[in-house]
N, CA, C and O atoms as CSV, one atom per row, in Angstrom:
chain,resi,resn,atom,element,x,y,z
A,1,MET,N,N,1.130,-1.282,-0.129
A,1,MET,CA,C,0.266,-0.094,-0.064
A,1,MET,C,C,0.681,0.901,0.405
A,1,MET,O,O,0.804,1.295,1.565
A,2,ASN,N,N,1.179,1.827,-1.735
A,2,ASN,CA,C,2.027,2.917,-1.179
A,2,ASN,C,C,1.425,4.608,-1.900
A,2,ASN,O,O,1.571,5.360,-2.864
A,3,THR,N,N,0.844,4.484,-0.872
A,3,THR,CA,C,-0.577,5.735,-1.250
A,3,THR,C,C,-0.433,6.590,0.193
A,3,THR,O,O,-0.254,6.024,1.271
A,4,HIS,N,N,-0.567,8.403,-0.008
A,4,HIS,CA,C,-0.339,9.029,1.105
A,4,HIS,C,C,-1.527,9.168,1.628
A,4,HIS,O,O,-1.509,10.043,2.493
A,5,PHE,N,N,-2.758,8.590,1.453
A,5,PHE,CA,C,-3.553,8.416,1.908
A,5,PHE,C,C,-4.261,6.869,2.128
A,5,PHE,O,O,-4.160,5.877,1.407
A,6,LYS,N,N,-4.964,7.043,3.321
A,6,LYS,CA,C,-4.809,5.805,4.057
A,6,LYS,C,C,-6.254,5.579,4.678
A,6,LYS,O,O,-6.743,6.574,5.213
A,7,THR,N,N,-7.027,4.382,4.682
A,7,THR,CA,C,-8.706,4.908,5.944
A,7,THR,C,C,-8.667,3.910,6.048
A,7,THR,O,O,-8.125,3.126,5.269
A,8,TYR,N,N,-9.253,3.644,7.081
A,8,TYR,CA,C,-9.845,2.892,8.245
A,8,TYR,C,C,-11.185,3.063,8.782
A,8,TYR,O,O,-11.684,4.147,9.084
A,9,HIS,N,N,-11.751,1.883,8.885
A,9,HIS,CA,C,-13.146,1.424,9.424
A,9,HIS,C,C,-12.806,1.512,11.097
A,9,HIS,O,O,-11.798,1.047,11.629
A,10,PRO,N,N,-13.944,2.252,11.798
A,10,PRO,CA,C,-13.498,2.919,13.026
A,10,PRO,C,C,-14.692,1.447,13.728
A,10,PRO,O,O,-15.222,0.828,12.806
A,11,TYR,N,N,-14.934,1.125,14.636
A,11,TYR,CA,C,-16.075,0.416,15.261
A,11,TYR,C,C,-17.078,1.281,15.946
A,11,TYR,O,O,-16.812,1.816,17.022
A,12,ALA,N,N,-18.653,1.488,15.123
A,12,ALA,CA,C,-19.638,1.428,15.010
A,12,ALA,C,C,-20.600,1.433,16.261
A,12,ALA,O,O,-21.720,1.117,15.858
A,13,SER,N,N,-20.603,1.632,17.418
A,13,SER,CA,C,-21.346,1.205,18.151
A,13,SER,C,C,-23.230,1.812,18.195
A,13,SER,O,O,-23.553,2.997,18.282
A,14,PRO,N,N,-24.022,0.855,18.124
A,14,PRO,CA,C,-25.196,0.162,17.734
A,14,PRO,C,C,-25.809,1.522,19.036
A,14,PRO,O,O,-26.997,1.839,18.975
A,15,PHE,N,N,-25.225,1.956,19.723
A,15,PHE,CA,C,-25.647,2.652,20.857
A,15,PHE,C,C,-26.178,4.175,20.833
A,15,PHE,O,O,-27.063,4.943,21.208
A,16,ASP,N,N,-24.805,4.016,20.010
A,16,ASP,CA,C,-24.237,5.780,19.901
A,16,ASP,C,C,-25.430,6.421,19.394
A,16,ASP,O,O,-26.212,6.038,18.524
A,17,PRO,N,N,-25.417,7.842,20.349
A,17,PRO,CA,C,-26.513,8.844,19.716
A,17,PRO,C,C,-26.128,9.529,18.597
A,17,PRO,O,O,-26.950,10.166,17.937
A,18,CYS,N,N,-24.879,9.463,18.288
A,18,CYS,CA,C,-24.927,10.342,16.343
A,18,CYS,C,C,-24.596,9.280,15.298
A,18,CYS,O,O,-24.150,8.137,15.400
A,19,LYS,N,N,-24.966,10.049,14.240
A,19,LYS,CA,C,-24.562,8.762,13.359
A,19,LYS,C,C,-23.276,8.334,13.484
A,19,LYS,O,O,-22.362,8.860,14.119
A,20,PRO,N,N,-23.273,6.919,12.555
A,20,PRO,CA,C,-21.138,6.389,12.935
A,20,PRO,C,C,-20.440,7.256,11.577
A,20,PRO,O,O,-20.929,7.929,10.670
A,21,ILE,N,N,-19.669,7.037,11.786
A,21,ILE,CA,C,-18.799,7.350,10.477
A,21,ILE,C,C,-17.936,6.468,10.208
A,21,ILE,O,O,-17.049,5.980,10.909
A,22,ILE,N,N,-18.381,6.196,8.655
A,22,ILE,CA,C,-17.752,4.159,8.843
A,22,ILE,C,C,-16.740,4.373,8.489
A,22,ILE,O,O,-15.867,3.749,9.091
A,23,GLU,N,N,-16.316,5.220,7.493
A,23,GLU,CA,C,-14.965,5.715,7.096
A,23,GLU,C,C,-13.871,6.663,7.374
A,23,GLU,O,O,-13.667,7.317,6.352
A,24,LYS,N,N,-13.051,7.023,8.372
A,24,LYS,CA,C,-11.661,7.744,8.285
A,24,LYS,C,C,-11.064,7.595,7.496
A,24,LYS,O,O,-11.058,6.636,6.723
A,25,ALA,N,N,-10.248,8.752,7.506
A,25,ALA,CA,C,-8.877,8.769,6.561
A,25,ALA,C,C,-7.999,9.477,7.066
A,25,ALA,O,O,-8.339,10.316,7.900
A,26,TYR,N,N,-6.563,9.325,6.678
A,26,TYR,CA,C,-5.388,10.400,7.042
A,26,TYR,C,C,-4.233,10.261,6.637
A,26,TYR,O,O,-3.859,9.107,6.427
A,27,SER,N,N,-3.114,11.596,6.349
A,27,SER,CA,C,-2.389,11.269,5.311
A,27,SER,C,C,-1.281,10.724,6.149
A,27,SER,O,O,-1.402,10.680,7.374
A,28,THR,N,N,-0.226,10.314,5.548
A,28,THR,CA,C,0.896,9.912,5.547
A,28,THR,C,C,2.229,10.453,4.901
A,28,THR,O,O,2.455,10.457,3.690
A,29,PRO,N,N,3.209,10.979,6.034
A,29,PRO,CA,C,3.785,11.883,5.489
A,29,PRO,C,C,5.076,11.002,4.439
A,29,PRO,O,O,5.609,9.949,4.788
A,30,PRO,N,N,5.444,11.918,2.814
A,30,PRO,CA,C,6.300,10.983,1.829
A,30,PRO,C,C,7.630,10.476,2.539
A,30,PRO,O,O,8.004,9.609,1.749
A,31,HIS,N,N,8.308,10.503,3.291
A,31,HIS,CA,C,9.420,10.060,4.109
A,31,HIS,C,C,8.811,8.734,4.469
A,31,HIS,O,O,9.585,7.780,4.389
A,32,LEU,N,N,7.823,8.531,4.773
A,32,LEU,CA,C,7.756,6.853,5.189
A,32,LEU,C,C,8.316,6.190,4.122
A,32,LEU,O,O,8.816,5.067,4.179
A,33,TYR,N,N,8.234,6.867,3.182
A,33,TYR,CA,C,8.160,5.606,1.394
A,33,TYR,C,C,9.787,5.774,1.253
A,33,TYR,O,O,9.912,4.719,0.630
A,34,MET,N,N,11.277,6.318,1.347
A,34,MET,CA,C,11.808,6.590,1.277
A,34,MET,C,C,12.482,5.841,2.648
A,34,MET,O,O,12.155,6.000,3.824
A,35,GLY,N,N,13.329,5.142,2.190
A,35,GLY,CA,C,14.812,4.216,2.522
A,35,GLY,C,C,15.477,4.933,3.174
A,35,GLY,O,O,15.593,4.954,4.400
A,36,PHE,N,N,15.959,5.567,2.405
A,36,PHE,CA,C,17.651,6.361,2.613
A,36,PHE,C,C,17.330,7.849,2.029
A,36,PHE,O,O,16.155,7.892,1.664
A,37,GLN,N,N,17.703,8.520,1.920
A,37,GLN,CA,C,17.779,10.105,1.110
A,37,GLN,C,C,18.656,10.269,0.333
A,37,GLN,O,O,19.834,10.433,0.649
A,38,PRO,N,N,18.079,10.243,-1.149
A,38,PRO,CA,C,19.226,9.737,-2.368
A,38,PRO,C,C,19.943,11.083,-2.551
A,38,PRO,O,O,19.204,12.029,-2.277
A,39,PRO,N,N,21.330,11.467,-2.986
A,39,PRO,CA,C,21.876,12.657,-2.979
A,39,PRO,C,C,21.174,13.126,-4.340
A,39,PRO,O,O,20.684,12.400,-5.205
A,40,ASN,N,N,21.237,14.282,-4.318
A,40,ASN,CA,C,21.031,15.185,-4.882
A,40,ASN,C,C,19.548,15.571,-5.511
A,40,ASN,O,O,19.094,15.765,-6.639
A,41,LEU,N,N,19.056,15.574,-4.180
A,41,LEU,CA,C,17.590,16.086,-4.621
A,41,LEU,C,C,17.429,17.290,-4.716
A,41,LEU,O,O,18.208,18.159,-4.325
A,42,PRO,N,N,16.147,17.467,-5.377
A,42,PRO,CA,C,15.984,19.213,-5.879
A,42,PRO,C,C,15.413,19.502,-4.899
A,42,PRO,O,O,14.386,18.955,-4.499
A,43,GLN,N,N,16.149,20.640,-4.233
A,43,GLN,CA,C,15.371,21.758,-3.230
A,43,GLN,C,C,14.730,22.830,-3.774
A,43,GLN,O,O,14.980,23.257,-4.901
A,44,PHE,N,N,13.578,23.480,-2.725
A,44,PHE,CA,C,13.370,24.639,-2.585
A,44,PHE,C,C,14.114,25.799,-2.426
A,44,PHE,O,O,15.211,25.585,-1.910
A,45,THR,N,N,13.795,27.368,-2.797
A,45,THR,CA,C,14.524,28.006,-2.614
A,45,THR,C,C,14.144,28.498,-1.105
A,45,THR,O,O,13.132,28.120,-0.514
A,46,PRO,N,N,15.170,29.451,-0.543
A,46,PRO,CA,C,15.104,29.350,1.313
A,46,PRO,C,C,13.572,29.756,1.483
A,46,PRO,O,O,12.845,29.088,2.218
A,47,LEU,N,N,12.970,31.167,0.598
A,47,LEU,CA,C,12.323,31.410,1.074
A,47,LEU,C,C,10.408,30.497,0.717
A,47,LEU,O,O,9.315,30.865,1.148
A,48,GLU,N,N,10.765,29.203,-0.263
A,48,GLU,CA,C,9.894,28.066,-0.291
A,48,GLU,C,C,10.063,27.489,0.904
A,48,GLU,O,O,9.166,27.424,1.744
A,49,ALA,N,N,11.214,27.038,1.052
A,49,ALA,CA,C,11.591,26.278,1.779
A,49,ALA,C,C,11.152,26.033,3.803
A,49,ALA,O,O,11.098,24.996,4.463
A,50,LEU,N,N,10.935,27.414,4.190
A,50,LEU,CA,C,10.675,27.887,4.946
A,50,LEU,C,C,8.808,27.902,4.975
A,50,LEU,O,O,8.159,27.624,5.983
A,51,ARG,N,N,8.383,28.176,4.032
A,51,ARG,CA,C,7.065,27.924,3.716
A,51,ARG,C,C,6.020,26.701,3.459
A,51,ARG,O,O,4.810,26.640,3.238
A,52,ALA,N,N,7.242,25.612,3.618
A,52,ALA,CA,C,6.405,24.432,3.297
A,52,ALA,C,C,7.280,23.686,3.927
A,52,ALA,O,O,7.088,22.475,3.819
A,53,GLY,N,N,8.183,24.024,4.553
A,53,GLY,CA,C,8.565,23.134,6.323
A,53,GLY,C,C,9.571,22.061,5.669
A,53,GLY,O,O,10.410,21.740,6.511
A,54,THR,N,N,9.668,21.722,5.037
A,54,THR,CA,C,11.188,21.098,4.254
A,54,THR,C,C,12.116,22.167,3.083
A,54,THR,O,O,11.864,23.217,2.492
A,55,LEU,N,N,13.482,21.071,3.170
A,55,LEU,CA,C,13.976,21.702,2.173
A,55,LEU,C,C,13.851,20.867,0.658
A,55,LEU,O,O,13.918,21.354,-0.470
A,56,TRP,N,N,13.685,19.711,0.986
A,56,TRP,CA,C,13.664,19.320,-0.348
A,56,TRP,C,C,12.001,19.024,-0.898
A,56,TRP,O,O,11.089,18.557,-0.217
A,57,LYS,N,N,11.947,19.466,-2.373
A,57,LYS,CA,C,11.090,18.823,-2.850
A,57,LYS,C,C,9.946,17.506,-2.439
A,57,LYS,O,O,8.726,17.652,-2.366
A,58,ALA,N,N,10.631,16.346,-2.225
A,58,ALA,CA,C,10.266,14.890,-2.561
A,58,ALA,C,C,9.641,14.590,-0.784
A,58,ALA,O,O,8.823,13.765,-0.376
A,59,PHE,N,N,10.399,15.599,-0.079
A,59,PHE,CA,C,9.493,15.478,1.124
A,59,PHE,C,C,8.431,16.352,1.534
A,59,PHE,O,O,7.871,16.428,2.628
A,60,TYR,N,N,8.213,17.123,0.271
A,60,TYR,CA,C,6.935,18.020,1.001
A,60,TYR,C,C,5.784,17.404,0.486
A,60,TYR,O,O,5.597,16.770,-0.553
A,61,ASP,N,N,4.951,17.759,1.543
A,61,ASP,CA,C,3.578,16.715,1.868
A,61,ASP,C,C,2.401,18.213,2.225
A,61,ASP,O,O,2.620,18.774,3.299
A,62,PRO,N,N,1.562,18.628,1.593
A,62,PRO,CA,C,0.608,19.609,1.425
A,62,PRO,C,C,-0.157,19.371,2.766
A,62,PRO,O,O,0.016,20.166,3.689
A,63,TRP,N,N,-0.742,18.628,2.863
A,63,TRP,CA,C,-1.871,17.871,4.345
A,63,TRP,C,C,-3.154,18.422,3.843
A,63,TRP,O,O,-3.660,19.312,4.526
A,64,PHE,N,N,-3.903,17.961,2.524
A,64,PHE,CA,C,-5.197,18.032,2.161
A,64,PHE,C,C,-5.762,17.017,3.212
A,64,PHE,O,O,-5.058,16.317,3.939
A,65,GLY,N,N,-7.263,17.038,3.189
A,65,GLY,CA,C,-7.685,16.419,3.745
A,65,GLY,C,C,-8.603,15.584,2.186
A,65,GLY,O,O,-8.823,16.291,1.203
A,66,PRO,N,N,-8.947,14.399,2.191
A,66,PRO,CA,C,-9.433,13.434,1.377
A,66,PRO,C,C,-10.550,14.276,0.347
A,66,PRO,O,O,-10.495,14.543,-0.853
A,67,LEU,N,N,-11.679,14.586,1.508
A,67,LEU,CA,C,-13.196,15.995,0.628
A,67,LEU,C,C,-12.467,17.223,-0.112
A,67,LEU,O,O,-13.016,17.803,-1.048
A,68,GLU,N,N,-10.524,17.771,0.622
A,68,GLU,CA,C,-10.484,18.816,0.262
A,68,GLU,C,C,-9.507,19.416,-1.277
A,68,GLU,O,O,-8.281,19.348,-1.189
A,69,PRO,N,N,-10.084,19.929,-2.502
A,69,PRO,CA,C,-9.515,20.411,-3.236
A,69,PRO,C,C,-7.855,20.327,-2.969
A,69,PRO,O,O,-7.300,20.632,-1.913
A,70,GLY,N,N,-7.265,19.883,-4.080
A,70,GLY,CA,C,-5.517,19.592,-3.698
A,70,GLY,C,C,-5.650,20.709,-4.663
A,70,GLY,O,O,-6.344,20.768,-5.679
A,71,LYS,N,N,-4.753,21.688,-4.083
A,71,LYS,CA,C,-4.140,23.101,-4.449
A,71,LYS,C,C,-2.889,22.254,-5.948
A,71,LYS,O,O,-2.727,22.288,-7.167
A,72,GLY,N,N,-2.421,21.713,-4.914
A,72,GLY,CA,C,-0.628,21.254,-5.918
A,72,GLY,C,C,0.215,22.246,-6.128
A,72,GLY,O,O,-0.165,23.296,-5.610
A,73,GLY,N,N,1.153,22.304,-6.659
A,73,GLY,CA,C,2.623,22.869,-7.025
A,73,GLY,C,C,2.901,23.265,-5.944
A,73,GLY,O,O,2.444,22.636,-4.989
A,74,LEU,N,N,3.901,24.664,-5.649
A,74,LEU,CA,C,4.572,24.863,-4.926
A,74,LEU,C,C,4.001,25.222,-3.715
A,74,LEU,O,O,2.771,25.280,-3.706
A,75,PRO,N,N,4.878,25.596,-2.209
A,75,PRO,CA,C,3.579,26.074,-1.573
A,75,PRO,C,C,3.698,27.660,-1.998
A,75,PRO,O,O,4.667,28.177,-2.552
A,76,GLN,N,N,2.564,28.257,-1.631
A,76,GLN,CA,C,2.340,29.491,-2.174
A,76,GLN,C,C,2.194,30.494,-0.647
A,76,GLN,O,O,1.983,31.705,-0.721
């Protein structure tokens, strides 16, 4: 399973007063799928790196929710 979004199915009790959430999703960061940091990775400029929270473009994760439209591209 090599996707950035994972889903799971929490337990829904028949006695809960609210409508149960059948499926929940969460995001996993890209560095979990790299065994090591390859040499010569492309880098952000210093200002873009401060906005993105990482120097390397391969490790950038915008953290959009599964229902939120992704903006993509460089951090703004």
